[in-house]
C-alpha positions as CSV (number, residue, x, y, z in Angstrom):
1,X,-77.8,-13.5,-31.2
2,X,-76.5,-9.9,-31.8
3,X,-77.0,-7.6,-29.0
4,X,-77.8,-3.7,-29.3
5,X,-74.5,-2.7,-28.4
6,X,-72.4,-5.0,-30.7
7,X,-75.2,-3.8,-33.4
8,X,-74.1,-0.2,-33.0
9,X,-70.4,-1.4,-32.7
10,X,-70.8,-2.9,-36.1
11,X,-72.2,0.0,-37.7
12,X,-70.0,2.7,-36.4
13,X,-66.7,0.4,-37.8
14,X,-68.2,-0.5,-41.1
15,X,-68.7,3.4,-41.6
16,X,-65.0,3.5,-41.1
17,X,-64.1,0.5,-42.5
18,X,-62.3,-0.7,-39.9
19,X,-63.4,-4.3,-38.7
20,X,-64.9,-5.1,-35.2
21,X,-63.4,-6.3,-32.5
22,X,-64.2,-9.7,-32.2
23,X,-65.1,-10.7,-28.6
24,X,-64.9,-13.9,-27.7
25,X,-68.3,-14.9,-25.3
26,X,-68.0,-15.4,-22.0
27,X,-68.6,-19.5,-23.3
28,X,-65.7,-19.5,-25.8
29,X,-62.8,-21.7,-25.7
30,X,-61.3,-18.9,-27.5
31,X,-58.1,-17.7,-25.5
32,X,-57.2,-13.9,-26.5
33,X,-53.1,-14.8,-25.3
34,X,-51.5,-17.8,-24.5
35,X,-51.1,-16.5,-20.5
36,X,-54.4,-14.6,-20.1
37,X,-55.7,-16.9,-17.5
38,X,-52.4,-16.6,-15.4
39,X,-52.9,-13.9,-12.8
40,X,-49.2,-13.4,-12.1
41,X,-46.2,-11.7,-14.1
42,X,-42.7,-13.5,-14.1
43,X,-40.4,-10.5,-13.4
44,X,-37.1,-10.7,-15.7
45,X,-34.4,-12.7,-13.4
46,X,-31.7,-11.0,-15.8
47,X,-32.3,-7.4,-14.7
48,X,-33.2,-8.4,-10.9
49,X,-29.7,-9.4,-10.8
50,X,-28.9,-6.3,-12.8
51,X,-30.0,-4.2,-10.0
52,X,-28.7,-6.1,-7.2
53,X,-25.1,-6.0,-8.9
54,X,-25.5,-2.6,-9.0
55,X,-25.8,-2.3,-5.4
56,X,-22.9,-4.2,-3.9
57,X,-20.7,-2.1,-2.2
58,X,-17.1,-2.0,-3.1
59,X,-15.1,-1.9,-0.2
60,X,-12.3,-1.1,-1.7
61,X,-13.4,2.5,-2.0
62,X,-17.0,2.5,-0.1
63,X,-19.0,2.9,-2.9
64,X,-22.1,0.9,-4.7
65,X,-20.9,-0.7,-7.8
66,X,-23.7,1.5,-9.9
67,X,-21.9,4.4,-8.9
68,X,-18.4,3.5,-10.1
69,X,-18.9,1.3,-12.7
70,X,-21.4,-0.6,-15.5
71,X,-22.9,-3.7,-15.4
72,X,-22.5,-4.6,-19.1
73,X,-24.6,-7.3,-19.3
74,X,-25.8,-10.2,-17.2
75,X,-27.0,-13.6,-18.2
76,X,-28.6,-16.3,-16.2
77,X,-29.7,-20.1,-15.4
78,X,-31.0,-22.1,-13.0
79,X,-27.7,-22.6,-11.2
80,X,-25.5,-20.1,-13.0
81,X,-25.3,-16.3,-13.1
82,X,-22.3,-15.1,-16.1
83,X,-21.9,-11.3,-16.0
84,X,-19.6,-8.3,-17.3
85,X,-18.7,-5.7,-15.5
86,X,-16.5,-2.3,-16.3
87,X,-15.1,-0.3,-13.4
88,X,-14.6,3.3,-14.6
89,X,-11.5,3.9,-12.1
90,X,-7.8,2.1,-12.3
91,X,-7.1,-0.6,-9.6
92,X,-5.2,-3.7,-11.3
93,X,-3.6,-4.5,-8.1
94,X,-7.3,-4.9,-5.9
95,X,-9.3,-6.4,-9.5
96,X,-8.9,-9.7,-8.1
97,X,-10.3,-8.6,-4.4
98,X,-12.9,-6.7,-6.1
99,X,-14.0,-9.9,-8.2
100,X,-13.9,-12.1,-5.4
101,X,-15.7,-9.8,-3.3
102,X,-19.0,-9.6,-6.4
103,X,-18.7,-13.5,-6.6
104,X,-19.5,-13.5,-2.8
105,X,-22.1,-11.8,-2.8
106,X,-23.6,-13.1,-5.7
107,X,-23.5,-16.2,-4.1
108,X,-24.9,-15.0,-1.1
109,X,-28.0,-13.4,-2.2
110,X,-29.4,-15.7,-5.4
111,X,-27.6,-19.4,-3.6
112,X,-25.7,-19.7,-7.1
113,X,-22.8,-21.7,-7.0
114,X,-21.8,-21.0,-10.7
115,X,-20.5,-17.3,-10.8
116,X,-18.4,-15.9,-13.6
117,X,-17.2,-12.3,-13.9
118,X,-15.8,-10.8,-16.0
119,X,-14.0,-7.6,-14.5
120,X,-12.6,-4.9,-16.7
121,X,-11.1,-1.0,-16.2
122,X,-12.3,1.6,-18.4
123,X,-11.5,5.6,-17.5
124,X,-14.2,8.0,-19.3
125,X,-14.0,11.5,-19.6
126,X,-16.1,13.4,-17.0
127,X,-17.7,16.7,-17.2
128,X,-15.7,20.0,-17.1
129,X,-17.2,23.6,-16.3
130,X,-19.8,24.3,-19.5
131,X,-18.5,27.0,-21.4
132,X,-15.2,25.2,-21.7
133,X,-14.1,22.2,-23.9
134,X,-11.3,19.6,-22.7
135,X,-7.9,19.9,-23.4
136,X,-6.6,17.7,-26.1
137,X,-4.9,14.4,-24.8
138,X,-6.8,14.9,-21.7
139,X,-10.0,13.0,-20.8
140,X,-9.8,14.7,-16.8
141,X,-8.2,17.1,-14.8
142,X,-8.0,17.1,-11.5
143,X,-6.6,20.0,-9.0
144,X,-4.7,19.2,-6.0
145,X,-5.0,22.4,-3.7
146,X,-4.8,23.6,-0.4
147,X,-5.4,26.9,0.2
148,X,-2.2,27.2,1.9
149,X,1.4,26.6,1.5
150,X,3.4,24.0,3.7
151,X,0.8,21.3,4.2
152,X,2.8,18.7,1.7
153,X,0.4,19.1,-1.4
154,X,2.9,19.0,-4.0
155,X,4.2,15.5,-2.4
156,X,0.9,14.2,-1.9
157,X,-0.1,14.8,-5.5
158,X,3.0,13.6,-7.0
159,X,2.6,10.4,-4.9
160,X,-1.1,9.8,-6.2
161,X,-0.3,10.4,-9.8
162,X,2.3,7.8,-9.4
163,X,-0.2,5.5,-7.3
164,X,-2.8,5.9,-10.4
165,X,0.1,5.4,-12.7
166,X,0.7,2.0,-10.7
167,X,-2.8,1.0,-11.2
168,X,-3.3,0.9,-14.6
169,X,-4.0,4.6,-15.3
170,X,-2.2,6.8,-17.9
171,X,-1.0,10.1,-16.0
172,X,0.4,13.5,-15.9
173,X,1.4,16.2,-14.2
174,X,1.1,19.8,-14.4
175,X,3.1,22.0,-11.9
176,X,0.8,25.4,-11.5
177,X,2.7,26.5,-9.1
178,X,4.8,29.1,-11.0
179,X,6.6,31.0,-8.5
180,X,8.0,27.8,-6.7
181,X,7.8,24.8,-8.7
182,X,8.9,21.9,-7.1
183,X,7.7,18.9,-9.5
184,X,10.9,18.8,-11.6
185,X,13.0,18.3,-8.5
186,X,10.5,15.5,-7.2
187,X,10.6,13.5,-10.2
188,X,14.3,13.6,-11.0
189,X,14.1,16.1,-14.2
190,X,16.1,19.2,-13.2
191,X,18.1,20.4,-16.0
192,X,15.8,18.5,-18.4
193,X,14.2,20.4,-21.2
194,X,10.9,19.8,-23.2
195,X,11.2,19.4,-26.7
196,X,9.2,20.8,-29.7
197,X,8.4,19.3,-32.7
198,X,7.0,22.1,-34.5
199,X,8.2,25.1,-32.6
200,X,4.8,25.9,-31.1
201,X,3.9,23.1,-28.8
202,X,5.9,21.1,-26.4
203,X,6.9,17.9,-25.3
204,X,6.0,16.7,-22.0
205,X,9.2,15.5,-19.9
206,X,8.6,11.8,-19.0
207,X,9.7,9.8,-15.8
208,X,8.5,6.7,-13.6
209,X,5.9,6.5,-15.9
210,X,4.4,10.0,-15.8
211,X,4.3,13.1,-18.1
212,X,5.0,16.3,-16.7
213,X,5.0,20.1,-17.7
214,X,6.4,22.6,-15.0
215,X,7.5,26.6,-15.8
216,X,10.8,25.0,-13.8
217,X,11.3,23.2,-17.1
218,X,12.1,25.9,-18.8
219,X,13.7,28.3,-16.9
220,X,17.3,27.6,-15.2
221,X,16.7,26.6,-11.4
222,X,17.7,29.7,-9.7
223,X,16.0,32.1,-11.9
224,X,12.8,33.9,-10.0
225,X,9.6,34.4,-11.6
226,X,9.0,38.2,-10.9
227,X,6.0,38.5,-13.3
228,X,2.5,40.2,-12.2
229,X,-0.3,38.6,-11.8
230,X,-1.4,38.3,-16.0
231,X,1.7,36.4,-17.0
232,X,1.3,34.4,-14.2
233,X,-2.1,33.5,-15.7
234,X,-1.1,33.4,-19.1
235,X,2.1,31.2,-18.3
236,X,-0.3,28.4,-16.6
237,X,-2.9,28.7,-19.7
238,X,0.4,27.8,-21.9
239,X,1.4,24.9,-20.4
240,X,-2.0,23.6,-19.5
241,X,-2.8,23.6,-23.4
242,X,0.4,23.8,-25.4
243,X,1.4,20.7,-24.3
244,X,1.5,17.9,-26.1
245,X,0.0,15.6,-23.4
246,X,-0.5,11.9,-25.0
247,X,-3.5,10.2,-23.9
248,X,-4.1,10.9,-20.3
249,X,-7.0,9.5,-18.3
250,X,-5.7,11.8,-15.7
251,X,-4.1,15.4,-15.9
252,X,-3.0,16.0,-11.7
253,X,-2.4,19.6,-11.4
254,X,-0.2,20.6,-8.5
255,X,-1.5,23.9,-7.5
256,X,-0.1,26.9,-5.7
257,X,-1.3,27.7,-2.3
258,X,-4.3,30.7,-1.7
259,X,-7.2,31.7,-3.9
260,X,-5.9,34.3,-6.1
261,X,-5.1,34.6,-10.1
262,X,-3.9,31.5,-10.4
263,X,-7.2,29.5,-8.5
264,X,-9.0,31.9,-10.7
265,X,-7.6,31.0,-14.2
266,X,-7.8,27.6,-13.4
267,X,-11.6,28.3,-12.8
268,X,-12.3,30.2,-15.6
269,X,-10.2,29.3,-18.5
270,X,-9.2,25.8,-17.9
271,X,-11.5,22.4,-18.2
272,X,-11.4,20.8,-14.2
273,X,-13.2,18.0,-13.9
274,X,-12.8,17.8,-10.1
275,X,-10.4,19.2,-7.3
276,X,-9.1,17.7,-3.6
277,X,-8.1,19.2,-1.2
278,X,-5.1,18.7,1.4
279,X,-4.6,20.0,4.9
280,X,-3.0,19.2,8.0
281,X,-4.8,18.6,11.0
282,X,-4.3,21.4,12.9
283,X,-6.7,24.4,12.8
284,X,-4.7,26.8,11.2
285,X,-4.3,24.5,8.2
286,X,-7.6,23.8,8.3
287,X,-9.2,27.4,8.3
288,X,-7.6,28.1,5.0
289,X,-8.8,24.2,3.5
290,X,-12.1,25.6,4.0
291,X,-11.9,28.4,2.3
292,X,-10.3,26.3,-0.4
293,X,-12.9,24.3,-0.6
294,X,-15.6,26.9,-0.7
295,X,-13.7,28.6,-3.5
296,X,-14.4,25.7,-6.0
297,X,-17.7,24.9,-4.7
298,X,-18.5,28.5,-6.1
299,X,-17.0,28.3,-9.2
300,X,-18.9,25.2,-9.8
301,X,-16.2,22.7,-9.9
302,X,-16.7,19.0,-7.9
303,X,-14.8,19.0,-4.7
304,X,-14.2,14.7,-4.6
305,X,-13.5,15.3,-0.9
306,X,-10.4,16.1,1.7
307,X,-6.7,14.8,2.4
308,X,-5.7,14.6,5.5
309,X,-1.7,15.1,5.1
310,X,0.8,14.7,7.8
311,X,-2.0,13.2,10.0
312,X,0.3,11.0,12.1
313,X,4.4,11.5,13.1
314,X,5.7,7.8,12.5
315,X,9.2,7.3,14.6
316,X,11.8,6.1,12.3
317,X,13.4,4.0,15.4
318,X,10.8,2.2,17.3
319,X,7.6,2.6,14.6
320,X,5.5,4.8,17.1
321,X,2.7,7.0,15.7
322,X,2.3,10.0,17.0
323,X,-0.4,13.2,16.3
324,X,2.2,15.9,16.8
325,X,0.0,18.2,14.7
326,X,-3.5,17.5,16.3
327,X,-6.5,15.8,15.5
328,X,-10.1,16.1,14.1
329,X,-9.3,19.0,11.5
330,X,-10.3,17.2,8.6
331,X,-13.3,15.2,10.3
332,X,-14.2,18.8,11.2
333,X,-14.4,20.0,7.3
334,X,-15.4,16.6,6.3
335,X,-19.0,16.7,8.4
336,X,-20.0,20.9,7.9
337,X,-19.1,20.8,3.9
338,X,-20.6,17.2,3.6
339,X,-17.6,15.8,1.6
340,X,-16.0,12.8,1.7
341,X,-12.6,12.3,3.3
342,X,-10.3,10.5,0.9
343,X,-7.7,9.5,2.9
344,X,-4.6,9.7,6.4
345,X,-1.3,10.2,5.2
346,X,1.9,10.1,7.9
347,X,4.7,12.5,8.7
348,X,7.5,10.5,7.8
349,X,11.5,11.1,7.2
350,X,11.4,8.5,4.3
351,X,8.7,10.7,2.8
352,X,11.0,13.8,2.1
353,X,13.9,12.2,1.9
354,X,12.8,10.0,-1.4
355,X,10.8,13.2,-3.2
356,X,14.2,15.2,-2.6
357,X,16.2,12.3,-4.5
358,X,13.4,12.7,-7.4
359,X,12.1,8.9,-6.4
360,X,8.8,9.4,-4.3
361,X,7.6,7.0,-2.0
362,X,5.1,5.2,-4.3
363,X,7.8,3.9,-6.6
364,X,10.8,4.0,-4.1
365,X,9.2,1.5,-1.6
366,X,6.0,0.4,-3.4
367,X,5.5,-2.4,-1.0
368,X,5.6,-0.1,2.1
369,X,2.6,0.7,4.1
370,X,3.2,4.2,3.6
371,X,2.7,3.4,-0.3
372,X,-0.1,1.6,0.2
373,X,-2.0,4.8,2.4
374,X,-1.5,6.8,-1.5
375,X,-2.7,4.1,-3.6
376,X,-5.9,3.8,-0.9
377,X,-6.4,8.0,-1.3
378,X,-5.7,7.0,-5.4
379,X,-8.3,4.7,-5.5
380,X,-10.9,7.1,-3.5
381,X,-10.1,9.9,-5.8
382,X,-10.5,8.3,-8.9
383,X,-13.3,6.2,-7.7
384,X,-15.0,9.9,-6.9
385,X,-13.9,11.4,-10.5
386,X,-16.2,8.0,-11.6
387,X,-18.9,8.4,-9.7
388,X,-19.4,12.7,-11.8
389,X,-21.3,13.1,-15.2
390,X,-19.9,11.9,-17.9
391,X,-18.7,14.0,-21.0
392,X,-20.7,12.6,-24.0
393,X,-19.8,15.3,-26.2
394,X,-16.2,13.5,-27.6
395,X,-19.3,11.0,-29.7
396,X,-20.3,13.8,-31.7
397,X,-19.0,15.6,-34.6
398,X,-18.7,19.3,-34.8
399,X,-21.7,20.9,-36.2
400,X,-21.2,23.8,-39.0
401,X,-23.9,25.9,-39.8
402,X,-23.8,27.3,-43.2
403,X,-25.9,30.3,-44.9
404,X,-28.0,29.2,-47.8
405,X,-27.6,32.0,-51.0
């Protein structure tokens, strides 16, 4: 027997030739859905496990996996988990340790005995200033600056570059100190000049697995660069854009001291994906480092953090460490500007000797504690870059708008 409501529905739906919704009576045995009587819904366990994987803090760099990598796929059974994970920074020498850390965390959280993690590395191109396009052949350009001279910035830059290369990345160094280039000396390239295949662009010089370009590779070592600001900025732009960089994951830019023409050119004309500030512990150095950090933020270039160089002096006789330049300077910057401390590096006579000889510490003594400090700093820098926004522009072709006739 139909109710008045059922008759009204039939009339309305019939008017528009739409069949009415047939609802079973409470006494009917017909099921609308197979799980209609089940009050709980089972959430995808694969999704839960992927979320947990992203939350695991990778102790190597002190960041959650979701910030510095991607979980590409998770498959689970009753007592087995299989996942593919892609790290966004190079760490070849530590991949096994990272793998074991992830496996241990998953086993403890879910009680799974069989955990299979396929770990790989993929370094992506990251965003730069919005009005600039990336330099051809360069995924990420990282500026290493100090705000003042004498803090060992060039030494840190070349050793960090070498550490990144040793960990599996393709790395170049751009010596942006036009007045005082030092990278040719540090990489043993004094007297070497770049070649040109087309008369318009230059091939980078190569040493210890790095690509390098510097004004010091184009002029005589004793020739002073008596140039005014416009010539200096033009030279930097040409060195960056007219060098045929060969598929670099990172181009490390060794900046000159100060916050003048070169820094302004870098911010306005050269695509920068991030920056690092070098300081020593004493107050006189941190004063200028703070200005350099504030400058990068003002021009909207990400600051990955601060490196404290010459943090302690290591005695060459007994190995005793002494904070001869004081302590706490970098910590104050980290606190005031809410940035990370990327590394503390020692003052050691061997560092000076090795860079002077053209074989910096990371290649001269790769297994030494000093090289390990540079390697840890390089991991922290690359992880900070991996955590920045990814540039997807390379996936799209150029759009050309043509006028119709």
